[in-house]
C-alpha positions as CSV (number, residue, x, y, z in Angstrom):
1,M,54.4,69.4,32.3
2,L,55.4,67.1,35.1
3,G,55.9,68.7,38.5
4,V,57.9,66.9,41.2
5,D,57.9,67.9,44.9
6,E,58.6,66.4,48.3
7,G,56.4,66.5,51.4
8,P,57.4,68.2,54.6
9,F,59.9,66.5,56.8
10,A,62.0,66.9,60.0
11,K,65.7,67.4,59.7
12,G,67.4,64.1,60.4
13,Q,64.2,62.0,60.3
14,L,64.8,58.3,59.6
15,E,61.7,57.7,57.4
16,P,61.9,58.5,53.7
17,V,60.2,61.7,52.5
18,P,57.2,61.2,50.2
19,L,57.7,62.5,46.7
20,V,54.8,63.3,44.3
21,A,54.9,63.8,40.5
22,A,51.8,65.4,39.0
23,L,51.3,65.6,35.2
24,C,49.2,68.4,33.9
25,E,48.2,69.3,30.4
26,G,48.6,73.1,30.3
27,A,47.6,74.9,33.5
28,D,44.2,73.3,34.1
29,L,44.0,69.6,33.4
30,V,45.5,67.0,35.7
31,E,46.4,63.9,33.7
32,A,48.2,61.7,36.3
33,V,49.7,61.5,39.7
34,A,52.5,59.2,41.0
35,R,54.2,58.9,44.3
36,S,57.5,57.5,45.6
37,S,59.8,58.4,48.5
38,F,63.4,59.4,49.1
39,P,65.6,59.4,52.2
40,V,66.3,62.7,53.9
41,D,69.6,64.1,52.7
42,G,70.0,60.9,50.6
43,D,72.6,60.4,47.9
44,G,71.9,59.8,44.2
45,A,68.9,62.1,43.8
46,T,69.5,62.6,40.1
47,E,69.8,58.9,39.3
48,F,66.8,58.1,41.5
49,L,64.6,60.7,39.6
50,A,65.8,59.5,36.2
51,R,64.9,55.9,37.1
52,W,61.5,56.7,38.8
53,L,60.3,59.3,36.3
54,G,61.7,57.3,33.4
55,S,59.6,54.2,34.5
56,L,56.3,56.0,34.7
57,R,53.7,54.9,32.2
58,F,53.1,58.4,31.1
59,R,56.8,59.1,30.5
60,P,56.4,59.3,26.6
61,S,54.0,62.2,26.9
62,L,56.2,64.5,29.0
63,Q,57.0,67.9,27.5
64,G,59.0,69.0,30.5
65,I,59.7,68.5,34.2
66,A,59.4,71.2,36.8
67,L,61.3,71.2,40.1
68,G,61.0,73.7,42.9
69,G,64.7,73.9,43.4
70,I,67.8,71.7,43.0
71,T,67.5,70.2,46.4
72,L,65.3,67.2,47.2
73,A,64.4,65.9,50.6
74,G,66.8,68.2,52.4
75,L,70.3,68.2,51.0
76,A,69.9,65.7,48.2
77,L,71.0,67.6,45.1
78,V,69.7,67.1,41.6
79,D,72.0,67.6,38.7
80,V,69.5,69.4,36.4
81,R,71.5,68.9,33.2
82,A,72.2,65.2,33.9
83,L,68.5,64.6,34.6
84,S,67.5,66.4,31.4
85,D,70.0,64.3,29.4
86,A,69.0,61.0,31.1
87,L,65.3,61.6,30.3
88,E,65.8,63.5,27.1
89,T,63.3,66.0,28.4
90,P,63.6,69.7,29.3
91,V,63.9,70.3,33.0
92,L,62.9,73.7,34.6
93,V,63.8,74.8,38.1
94,V,61.2,77.3,39.2
95,T,61.5,79.3,42.4
96,R,60.1,82.4,44.0
97,R,63.5,83.5,45.3
98,P,66.9,83.7,43.7
99,P,69.1,80.7,44.4
100,D,71.5,81.2,47.4
101,N,74.5,79.1,46.7
102,A,76.4,80.5,49.7
103,R,73.6,79.4,52.1
104,L,73.5,76.0,50.3
105,R,77.3,75.6,50.7
106,Q,77.1,76.4,54.4
107,A,74.3,73.8,54.9
108,L,76.3,71.2,53.0
109,D,79.4,71.9,55.0
110,A,77.6,71.8,58.3
111,A,76.1,68.4,57.3
112,G,79.4,66.9,56.2
113,L,78.2,66.8,52.6
114,S,80.6,69.4,51.1
115,S,81.4,67.2,48.1
116,R,77.8,67.6,46.8
117,F,78.4,71.3,46.1
118,S,79.9,70.4,42.8
119,I,76.4,69.5,41.7
120,A,75.1,73.0,42.5
121,A,78.1,74.5,40.8
122,R,77.1,72.7,37.6
123,S,73.5,73.9,37.8
124,P,72.2,76.2,35.0
125,E,72.0,79.9,36.0
126,A,68.6,81.0,37.4
127,L,67.4,84.3,35.9
128,P,64.4,86.3,36.9
129,T,61.4,86.0,34.5
130,G,60.1,89.5,35.2
131,D,57.1,88.4,37.2
132,G,58.6,87.4,40.5
133,I,59.8,83.9,39.4
134,W,63.3,82.7,39.0
135,L,63.9,80.1,36.2
136,A,66.8,77.8,35.4
137,H,66.6,75.3,32.6
138,A,68.3,72.5,30.9
139,G,67.5,70.7,27.6
140,I,65.7,73.7,26.2
141,D,66.7,77.3,25.3
142,R,65.6,80.3,27.3
143,D,62.7,81.3,25.0
144,G,61.4,77.7,25.0
145,A,61.7,77.4,28.8
146,L,59.8,80.7,29.3
147,A,57.1,79.5,26.8
148,L,56.8,76.2,28.6
149,L,56.6,77.9,32.0
150,R,53.9,80.3,30.9
151,A,51.9,77.6,29.2
152,S,51.9,75.5,32.3
153,S,51.3,78.2,34.9
154,G,48.0,79.3,36.3
155,K,47.2,82.1,38.7
156,A,50.1,81.1,41.0
157,K,52.8,81.9,38.3
158,L,54.3,78.5,39.1
159,P,53.7,75.5,36.9
160,E,50.3,74.0,38.0
161,A,51.8,70.6,38.0
162,L,54.5,71.7,40.5
163,R,51.8,73.3,42.7
164,I,49.7,70.2,42.7
165,A,52.6,67.9,43.5
166,H,53.4,70.2,46.5
167,L,49.8,70.1,47.7
168,V,49.5,66.3,47.4
169,A,52.9,65.6,49.0
170,T,52.0,67.9,51.9
171,A,48.6,66.1,52.3
172,L,50.4,62.7,52.5
173,V,52.4,63.9,55.5
174,R,50.0,66.3,57.3
175,G,46.7,64.9,56.3
176,E,45.7,68.0,54.4
177,S,47.3,70.3,51.9
178,H,48.8,73.6,52.5
179,G,50.3,75.9,50.0
180,R,50.6,79.4,48.6
181,S,48.8,80.5,45.5
């Protein structure tokens, strides 16, 4: 599983936000790490991820990609289905809280980015997994998505690759990692 997450950033900052992709085999073996960056509230997040992830040398070994939500670097939205199609790889969106499209719409409206809400409207429905995690998926059926999630998750219930990507991205910005287990 490949986990992708961004580092912390300030609203409206001019510098791009660091992105980290961490590849794990199962829940306990880190195979590779890559980094890039993306502008705060930038446009074209789906296409960017498809190009970046598609160009990684370990791309052929991907069994799935885990994102911690459909937003990237603020209000850049990822079209989960389009990303899965472009990479011909399952994409899982894994969160600890149910998606809040009303709040997302308000944020997009306030930022003058209302047209992006159509991406959120196309997103697969997130459903609870029964253990405090919400899961949306594309390019794989529900049973396969749950199996992939469980095979790649450690004690944190989140895919280990996503957790590692978060820790590394945070360390790139703050000098040390910070995360929940």
